[in-house]
C-alpha positions as CSV (number, residue, x, y, z in Angstrom):
1,M,-65.3,-19.8,-8.9
2,N,-63.9,-19.3,-5.4
3,V,-62.8,-16.1,-3.8
4,T,-59.1,-17.0,-4.3
5,R,-59.6,-17.1,-8.1
6,R,-61.5,-13.8,-8.0
7,V,-58.8,-12.1,-6.1
8,F,-56.2,-13.6,-8.4
9,L,-57.9,-12.4,-11.6
10,L,-58.5,-8.8,-10.3
11,G,-55.2,-8.5,-8.5
12,S,-53.1,-9.7,-11.4
13,G,-54.5,-7.0,-13.7
14,A,-57.3,-8.9,-15.3
15,I,-60.1,-6.7,-16.5
16,A,-63.3,-7.3,-14.5
17,C,-65.6,-6.1,-17.2
18,L,-64.7,-6.9,-20.8
19,P,-67.5,-6.3,-23.3
20,G,-69.1,-9.7,-24.2
21,K,-67.1,-11.5,-21.6
22,A,-68.5,-13.5,-18.7
23,A,-67.7,-12.1,-15.2
24,A,-64.1,-12.6,-14.2
25,S,-65.1,-15.1,-11.5
26,D,-67.0,-17.2,-14.0
27,R,-64.3,-17.6,-16.7
28,I,-62.2,-20.7,-17.1
29,T,-58.5,-19.6,-16.6
30,V,-56.2,-21.1,-19.2
31,G,-52.4,-21.5,-19.3
32,V,-50.9,-22.0,-22.8
33,I,-47.7,-24.0,-23.0
34,G,-46.0,-23.8,-26.4
35,V,-46.6,-20.7,-28.5
36,G,-45.3,-21.5,-31.9
37,R,-46.8,-21.2,-35.3
38,Q,-50.1,-23.1,-34.8
39,T,-50.7,-21.5,-31.4
40,V,-50.3,-17.9,-32.4
41,Q,-52.0,-18.2,-35.8
42,V,-55.0,-20.3,-34.6
43,N,-55.2,-21.4,-31.0
44,L,-54.6,-18.1,-29.1
45,K,-57.1,-16.3,-31.4
46,Q,-59.8,-18.9,-30.7
47,F,-59.3,-18.7,-26.9
48,L,-59.2,-14.9,-26.9
49,A,-62.5,-14.7,-28.7
50,M,-64.3,-17.0,-26.2
51,P,-66.4,-15.0,-23.6
52,D,-66.0,-17.7,-20.9
53,V,-62.2,-18.0,-21.1
54,Q,-59.3,-16.0,-19.7
55,I,-55.7,-16.7,-20.8
56,V,-53.6,-15.8,-17.8
57,A,-50.3,-17.4,-18.6
58,V,-48.1,-18.3,-21.6
59,C,-45.0,-20.5,-21.7
60,D,-42.3,-21.3,-24.2
61,V,-38.6,-22.1,-24.3
62,D,-38.1,-19.5,-27.0
63,A,-38.1,-16.0,-25.4
64,W,-38.9,-14.2,-28.7
65,R,-42.0,-16.3,-29.2
66,L,-42.9,-16.0,-25.5
67,D,-42.9,-12.2,-25.6
68,N,-44.9,-12.1,-28.8
69,A,-47.5,-14.4,-27.3
70,R,-47.8,-12.3,-24.1
71,K,-48.3,-9.2,-26.3
72,Q,-50.9,-11.0,-28.5
73,V,-52.9,-11.9,-25.4
74,E,-52.7,-8.5,-23.8
75,D,-53.4,-6.6,-27.0
76,G,-56.4,-8.9,-27.6
77,Y,-57.9,-8.2,-24.2
78,A,-57.0,-4.5,-24.4
79,K,-59.2,-4.2,-27.5
80,Q,-62.0,-5.9,-25.7
81,S,-61.8,-3.6,-22.6
82,G,-63.5,-0.3,-22.2
83,S,-60.2,1.4,-21.3
84,G,-58.2,-0.1,-24.2
85,A,-55.6,-1.4,-21.7
86,Y,-54.8,-4.7,-20.3
87,K,-51.8,-6.2,-18.3
88,G,-52.0,-9.5,-16.7
89,C,-50.7,-12.4,-18.8
90,R,-47.8,-14.1,-17.0
91,T,-44.8,-15.5,-18.9
92,H,-42.8,-18.6,-18.1
93,R,-39.9,-20.5,-19.7
94,D,-40.6,-23.7,-17.5
95,F,-44.0,-25.4,-18.0
96,R,-43.8,-26.6,-14.4
97,E,-44.3,-23.1,-13.1
98,V,-47.6,-22.9,-15.0
99,L,-48.8,-26.2,-13.5
100,A,-47.9,-25.0,-10.0
101,N,-50.3,-22.1,-10.3
102,A,-53.4,-23.2,-8.4
103,N,-55.5,-20.4,-10.0
104,I,-55.2,-22.0,-13.5
105,D,-58.0,-24.4,-14.4
106,A,-56.9,-25.7,-17.7
107,I,-53.8,-26.1,-19.8
108,F,-53.4,-26.0,-23.6
109,V,-50.4,-27.9,-24.9
110,G,-49.1,-26.6,-28.2
111,T,-45.5,-27.8,-28.1
112,P,-43.7,-30.1,-30.6
113,D,-45.0,-33.7,-30.5
114,H,-42.3,-35.2,-28.3
115,W,-43.5,-33.0,-25.4
116,H,-47.2,-33.6,-25.8
117,V,-47.7,-36.5,-23.4
118,P,-45.0,-35.7,-20.8
119,I,-46.5,-32.2,-20.3
120,A,-50.1,-33.4,-20.4
121,M,-49.5,-36.1,-17.8
122,E,-47.8,-33.6,-15.5
123,A,-50.7,-31.2,-15.9
124,I,-53.2,-34.0,-15.1
125,K,-51.2,-34.9,-12.0
126,A,-51.3,-31.2,-11.0
127,G,-55.1,-31.3,-11.2
128,K,-55.5,-29.4,-14.5
129,D,-57.9,-30.2,-17.4
130,V,-56.0,-30.5,-20.7
131,S,-56.5,-29.7,-24.3
132,C,-53.5,-31.0,-26.3
133,E,-52.4,-30.5,-29.9
134,K,-52.4,-33.4,-32.2
135,P,-50.8,-35.9,-32.9
136,L,-51.2,-37.0,-29.3
137,T,-48.4,-39.6,-28.9
138,R,-45.1,-40.9,-30.2
139,F,-45.9,-44.6,-29.4
140,I,-48.9,-46.8,-28.4
141,R,-48.1,-47.4,-24.7
142,Q,-47.7,-43.7,-24.1
143,G,-51.3,-43.2,-25.1
144,R,-52.6,-46.0,-22.9
145,E,-50.8,-44.5,-19.9
146,L,-52.2,-41.0,-20.6
147,S,-55.7,-42.2,-21.1
148,D,-55.7,-44.3,-17.9
149,L,-54.3,-41.4,-15.9
150,V,-57.1,-39.1,-17.2
151,T,-59.6,-41.6,-16.1
152,Q,-58.0,-42.2,-12.7
153,R,-57.7,-38.5,-11.9
154,Q,-61.1,-37.6,-13.4
155,R,-59.8,-34.8,-15.5
156,V,-61.3,-33.4,-18.7
157,F,-59.2,-34.0,-21.8
158,R,-59.6,-32.9,-25.5
159,N,-57.4,-33.7,-28.4
160,D,-57.1,-30.4,-30.3
161,S,-58.1,-31.6,-33.8
162,E,-60.6,-29.4,-35.5
163,F,-61.8,-32.0,-38.1
164,R,-64.8,-33.1,-36.0
165,S,-65.8,-29.4,-36.2
166,L,-65.6,-29.2,-40.0
167,E,-69.1,-29.5,-41.4
168,N,-68.3,-31.8,-44.3
169,F,-66.6,-34.4,-42.2
170,Y,-69.2,-34.0,-39.4
171,R,-72.0,-34.6,-42.0
172,V,-70.3,-37.6,-43.5
173,V,-70.0,-39.3,-40.1
174,E,-73.6,-38.6,-39.2
175,L,-74.8,-40.1,-42.4
176,V,-72.6,-43.1,-42.2
177,R,-73.3,-43.8,-38.5
178,N,-77.0,-43.6,-39.3
179,G,-76.8,-46.3,-41.9
180,R,-77.3,-44.2,-45.1
181,I,-74.7,-46.3,-47.0
182,G,-75.7,-49.6,-45.3
183,K,-73.0,-51.7,-43.6
184,V,-69.6,-50.1,-43.8
185,Q,-67.3,-52.3,-45.8
186,T,-64.3,-50.2,-46.9
187,I,-62.9,-46.9,-45.8
188,R,-60.3,-45.0,-47.9
189,V,-58.2,-42.3,-46.3
190,G,-55.6,-40.1,-47.9
191,V,-53.3,-37.4,-46.4
192,P,-50.9,-34.9,-48.2
193,K,-47.6,-36.4,-49.3
194,E,-45.6,-33.3,-48.5
195,Y,-45.7,-30.1,-46.4
196,A,-46.3,-26.9,-48.2
197,Q,-42.6,-25.9,-48.3
198,G,-41.5,-28.9,-50.4
199,P,-40.1,-32.5,-50.2
200,V,-39.3,-34.2,-46.9
201,G,-35.6,-34.8,-47.8
202,C,-32.9,-32.5,-46.6
203,P,-29.1,-32.6,-46.8
204,A,-27.0,-33.3,-43.7
205,Q,-26.9,-30.1,-41.5
206,P,-23.9,-28.5,-39.8
207,E,-23.9,-27.8,-36.0
208,M,-24.8,-24.2,-35.3
209,P,-24.6,-21.8,-32.3
210,V,-27.8,-21.9,-30.3
211,P,-29.8,-18.7,-30.7
212,A,-29.7,-16.5,-27.5
213,E,-33.5,-16.6,-27.1
214,L,-33.8,-20.4,-27.2
215,D,-33.4,-22.7,-24.3
216,Y,-32.3,-25.6,-26.5
217,E,-31.7,-28.1,-23.7
218,R,-35.3,-27.6,-22.4
219,W,-36.6,-27.8,-26.0
220,Q,-35.1,-31.2,-26.4
221,G,-36.6,-32.5,-23.2
222,P,-37.4,-36.2,-23.5
223,A,-35.9,-36.6,-27.0
224,P,-32.4,-38.0,-27.7
225,R,-29.6,-35.4,-27.3
226,A,-28.4,-34.0,-30.6
227,P,-26.4,-30.9,-31.7
228,Y,-28.4,-27.8,-32.5
229,T,-29.0,-26.8,-36.1
230,E,-31.7,-24.6,-37.3
231,K,-33.6,-27.2,-39.4
232,R,-33.9,-29.4,-36.3
233,V,-36.0,-26.8,-34.4
234,H,-37.4,-23.8,-36.2
235,K,-36.0,-20.7,-38.0
236,P,-35.1,-18.1,-35.3
237,R,-37.6,-15.2,-34.9
238,S,-40.0,-16.8,-37.4
239,Y,-43.2,-18.8,-37.5
240,E,-42.3,-20.9,-40.4
241,R,-43.0,-24.7,-40.1
242,G,-40.3,-26.2,-37.8
243,G,-37.9,-28.8,-39.2
244,W,-38.8,-31.0,-36.2
245,M,-42.0,-32.0,-38.0
246,R,-39.8,-34.0,-40.3
247,H,-37.4,-35.7,-37.9
248,T,-38.2,-38.9,-36.1
249,Y,-36.7,-37.7,-32.8
250,Y,-39.7,-35.4,-32.4
251,D,-42.4,-36.4,-34.9
252,D,-43.6,-39.1,-37.4
253,G,-44.4,-36.8,-40.3
254,M,-47.6,-36.9,-42.3
255,L,-48.3,-40.4,-41.1
256,T,-49.4,-39.1,-37.7
257,N,-49.7,-35.3,-38.3
258,W,-52.6,-35.4,-40.8
259,G,-53.4,-38.9,-39.8
260,A,-54.6,-37.5,-36.5
261,H,-57.3,-35.7,-38.4
262,L,-58.4,-38.1,-41.1
263,V,-57.9,-41.4,-39.4
264,D,-59.9,-40.0,-36.6
265,I,-62.8,-39.4,-38.9
266,A,-62.4,-43.0,-40.2
267,Q,-62.5,-44.3,-36.6
268,W,-65.5,-42.1,-35.8
269,G,-67.5,-43.2,-38.8
270,N,-66.7,-46.8,-38.3
271,D,-67.8,-46.7,-34.6
272,S,-64.4,-48.0,-33.6
273,E,-63.1,-44.9,-31.9
274,R,-62.5,-46.8,-28.6
275,T,-60.9,-49.8,-30.2
276,G,-58.8,-50.6,-33.2
277,P,-58.0,-52.9,-36.1
278,V,-57.0,-56.5,-35.7
279,E,-54.6,-56.7,-38.6
280,V,-52.3,-54.4,-40.5
281,E,-49.9,-54.5,-43.4
282,A,-48.0,-51.5,-44.7
283,R,-45.2,-50.3,-46.8
284,G,-43.4,-47.0,-47.1
285,T,-40.3,-45.2,-48.3
286,Y,-37.9,-42.9,-46.6
287,P,-35.8,-40.0,-48.0
288,P,-32.4,-41.0,-49.4
289,A,-29.7,-42.2,-47.0
290,G,-28.0,-39.3,-45.3
291,S,-31.0,-37.0,-45.3
292,F,-31.4,-34.9,-42.2
293,W,-35.2,-35.0,-42.3
294,N,-36.0,-38.6,-42.0
295,V,-39.7,-39.2,-41.6
296,L,-41.6,-41.4,-44.1
297,A,-41.7,-39.8,-47.6
298,D,-44.8,-41.8,-48.5
299,F,-46.7,-44.9,-47.3
300,E,-49.7,-47.1,-47.8
301,A,-51.4,-49.3,-45.3
302,E,-54.2,-51.8,-45.2
303,Y,-56.1,-52.7,-42.0
304,R,-58.8,-55.1,-41.1
305,Y,-61.3,-54.6,-38.2
306,A,-63.0,-57.4,-36.3
307,N,-66.3,-56.3,-37.9
308,G,-64.9,-57.0,-41.3
309,T,-64.3,-53.4,-42.3
310,R,-61.2,-52.7,-44.4
311,L,-59.3,-49.4,-44.0
312,Y,-56.9,-48.3,-46.7
313,Y,-54.6,-45.4,-45.6
314,R,-52.0,-43.7,-47.9
315,T,-50.3,-40.5,-49.0
316,D,-52.7,-39.3,-51.6
317,G,-54.2,-35.9,-50.8
318,P,-56.5,-35.2,-47.8
319,H,-59.8,-37.1,-48.3
320,I,-62.0,-39.8,-46.9
321,R,-64.4,-42.2,-48.6
322,F,-66.8,-44.6,-46.9
323,E,-68.1,-47.5,-49.0
324,G,-71.0,-49.6,-47.8
325,S,-73.4,-52.3,-48.8
326,D,-75.9,-49.6,-50.1
327,G,-73.7,-46.9,-51.5
328,W,-70.7,-44.7,-50.8
329,I,-70.0,-41.2,-49.6
330,S,-66.8,-39.2,-49.7
331,T,-65.3,-35.7,-49.1
332,E,-62.0,-34.0,-49.6
333,Y,-60.6,-31.4,-47.2
334,Q,-62.5,-28.1,-47.6
335,K,-64.6,-29.6,-50.5
336,P,-68.3,-30.6,-50.9
337,L,-69.6,-34.1,-50.2
338,Q,-70.1,-36.6,-53.0
339,A,-72.2,-39.8,-52.8
340,E,-73.8,-42.6,-54.7
341,P,-76.7,-42.7,-54.8
342,A,-76.7,-38.9,-54.8
343,A,-80.0,-38.9,-52.7
344,I,-77.9,-39.7,-49.7
345,L,-76.7,-36.1,-49.5
346,A,-80.3,-34.8,-49.1
347,S,-81.1,-37.3,-46.3
348,K,-82.3,-35.8,-43.0
349,I,-81.1,-37.1,-39.6
350,R,-84.3,-37.9,-37.6
351,E,-84.6,-36.9,-34.0
352,D,-84.5,-40.6,-32.9
353,E,-81.2,-41.2,-34.7
354,I,-77.6,-40.6,-33.7
355,H,-76.6,-37.0,-33.3
356,F,-73.3,-35.5,-32.3
357,P,-72.8,-32.0,-30.9
358,F,-71.5,-29.6,-33.5
359,K,-69.2,-27.0,-32.0
360,S,-65.6,-25.9,-32.2
361,D,-62.9,-28.0,-30.6
362,K,-62.1,-25.2,-28.1
363,Q,-65.8,-24.8,-27.1
364,D,-66.2,-28.5,-26.8
365,F,-63.2,-28.5,-24.3
366,I,-64.4,-25.5,-22.3
367,D,-68.0,-26.8,-22.1
368,A,-66.7,-30.1,-20.7
369,V,-64.5,-28.3,-18.2
370,K,-67.6,-26.6,-16.9
371,T,-69.9,-29.6,-16.8
372,R,-67.2,-32.2,-16.0
373,G,-68.4,-34.3,-18.9
374,H,-66.6,-35.9,-21.8
375,T,-65.3,-34.1,-24.8
376,L,-66.0,-35.3,-28.3
377,E,-62.4,-36.4,-28.7
378,D,-61.2,-37.4,-25.3
379,A,-57.9,-39.1,-24.4
380,E,-59.1,-42.6,-25.2
381,V,-60.4,-41.6,-28.6
382,A,-57.2,-39.6,-29.4
383,H,-55.0,-42.5,-28.3
384,R,-56.9,-45.0,-30.4
385,T,-56.8,-42.8,-33.5
386,I,-53.0,-42.2,-33.4
387,S,-52.4,-45.9,-32.5
388,V,-53.8,-46.8,-35.9
389,C,-51.1,-44.6,-37.4
390,H,-48.4,-46.2,-35.2
391,L,-49.6,-49.7,-36.3
392,A,-48.7,-48.8,-39.9
393,N,-45.3,-47.5,-38.9
394,I,-44.6,-50.7,-37.0
395,A,-45.7,-52.9,-39.9
396,I,-43.4,-50.8,-42.2
397,Q,-40.4,-51.5,-40.0
398,L,-41.0,-55.2,-39.9
399,G,-42.1,-55.6,-43.6
400,K,-44.9,-58.1,-42.9
401,R,-48.6,-58.4,-42.1
402,L,-49.2,-58.2,-38.4
403,E,-52.0,-59.4,-36.1
404,F,-53.0,-57.0,-33.3
405,D,-55.1,-57.4,-30.2
406,P,-56.9,-54.0,-29.7
407,A,-58.1,-55.0,-26.2
408,K,-54.6,-55.8,-24.8
409,E,-52.9,-53.5,-27.3
410,I,-50.2,-56.0,-28.2
411,F,-49.2,-58.1,-31.2
412,P,-49.9,-61.7,-30.0
413,G,-46.7,-63.7,-29.9
414,N,-44.6,-61.1,-31.8
415,D,-41.8,-59.8,-29.5
416,R,-40.2,-57.8,-32.3
417,A,-43.4,-55.9,-33.0
418,N,-44.2,-55.5,-29.3
419,A,-40.9,-53.8,-28.8
420,F,-42.3,-50.8,-30.8
421,V,-45.4,-50.6,-28.7
422,G,-43.4,-49.1,-25.8
423,A,-41.0,-46.8,-27.6
424,P,-40.9,-44.3,-30.5
425,I,-39.5,-45.4,-33.9
426,L,-36.3,-43.4,-34.4
427,H,-34.0,-43.2,-37.3
428,P,-30.3,-42.2,-37.3
429,V,-29.5,-38.5,-37.7
430,G,-28.3,-37.6,-41.2
């Protein structure tokens, strides 16, 4: 790292010698944008534990969450220091201030979904490497534009899904990609039907005063303007799941949220992670008319790939099953693998076969920042994964089987379907 960085780290109060840490001049400096539930419970903790990373800035439109994040970072580094003290994490309400800091190498985007791509693209234009929470996009063309920009600007990008770092899913993919079930014929993917706190439906909500700590206008950002109510954003001074995860102005519900994990594993195992299916048919149901939360309540979709593989995707609990010409293998979230024949599970991957790096999503990102290489789930892979989910949503809106060209990323001769390629699918506010 250059002298400017070294001066910045030391002058801003960063600790030069933290036990187990790399020298300050050798750490990757990270700015974290969006410090809600997932960031404080998972992402900040992971970055804080990495010896080659220094979090130097946090940003959020909620002042209460912002101050908590600053404290979490400074307390974390204080425990690692010999003196038990640390000051040096800057706070920002406007993400553009983080991007303007030339001493920051990489950005982590942990905002609600509607902000993912706008912030990521601005970060890339500012010369930053980016790790971004899933699901990556709100519509297909948005992902194409992001992936192309990453390539043009030669930046490192990582979609922050941890499922490629979960041993059971990693093992399934290595076995499938190395032919242990023969030619892949069918893939079955399921995701949870509901979030932990209950059904997706919600009565119409009254307009409420905006909490003093929230910059609501900035929170809405690129989304349609709508009056503030608690269940649209998140419960004040809380890390409960935000209501935005169930509203189509900001999110597409379980279709993309868990789909970003499990459809990605399907794409990876099918060796189609840089392309997509050629045909889709889907159906789904929404909450009752007038419901404030309005993402799909349940869905089922069928896809066909050019190689003949069929993918079935539905709300049915988090699992994946690959069926091939010589057997099948499956796993559920946080459960052991199953296979037929059972001998598949004892199979060893030879040195001359396909191997994938097994590391955490954060380490994968930081390693690529250092080497200027590709991550295991880069912008193109993430875009293709979530596009599979968007295809189901489009088919549900039109109520018919659709042909898709994954090279051109259009529905040939179908203007109605193509209108959804370039815009999010929104439903009226209840």
